[in-house]
C-alpha positions as CSV (number, residue, x, y, z in Angstrom):
1,M,-5.7,-15.4,33.4
2,S,-2.4,-15.1,31.4
3,N,-3.9,-17.0,28.5
4,K,-6.7,-14.5,28.1
5,L,-4.2,-11.7,28.2
6,Y,-2.1,-13.4,25.5
7,I,-5.2,-13.7,23.3
8,N,-6.0,-10.0,23.8
9,L,-2.4,-9.0,22.9
10,N,-2.4,-11.3,19.9
11,K,-5.7,-9.7,18.7
12,T,-4.2,-6.2,19.1
13,N,-1.1,-7.2,17.3
14,M,-3.1,-8.6,14.4
15,E,-5.1,-5.4,14.2
16,A,-1.9,-3.4,14.1
17,L,-0.5,-5.6,11.3
18,G,-3.8,-5.2,9.4
19,I,-3.6,-1.4,9.7
20,M,0.0,-1.4,8.6
21,G,-0.8,-3.6,5.6
22,F,-3.7,-1.3,4.6
23,I,-1.4,1.7,4.7
24,F,1.3,-0.1,2.8
25,G,-1.3,-1.1,0.2
26,L,-2.5,2.5,-0.2
27,A,1.1,3.6,-0.6
28,A,1.7,1.0,-3.2
29,L,-1.5,1.9,-5.1
30,A,-0.5,5.6,-5.1
31,Q,3.0,4.7,-6.5
32,V,1.4,2.6,-9.3
33,L,-1.0,5.4,-10.2
34,K,1.9,7.9,-10.3
35,L,4.0,5.6,-12.5
36,K,1.0,5.0,-14.8
37,K,0.7,8.8,-15.2
38,I,4.5,9.1,-15.9
39,V,4.3,6.3,-18.6
40,E,1.3,8.0,-20.3
41,T,3.2,11.3,-20.3
42,L,6.3,9.6,-21.8
43,K,4.2,7.9,-24.5
44,D,2.7,11.3,-25.5
45,E,6.2,12.9,-25.7
46,V,7.5,10.0,-27.8
47,N,4.5,10.4,-30.2
48,E,5.2,14.1,-30.5
49,L,8.8,13.3,-31.4
50,K,7.9,10.9,-34.2
C-alpha cells in the first residue's frame, strides 16, 4: 500500500519537475531571443557610426 503511494508521489514530483523545466526552458529561450535582437540593434548602430 505505502509503496504504491510512494510511486504515485514520485510520478507527480517528476511531472512537476518536467513542467518547471519546460517553463525554465521557455524563459531561457525568450532571453536568448531578446539578447539576439539587442546585439543586432547594436551592430546596426555601430555600422551607422562608421
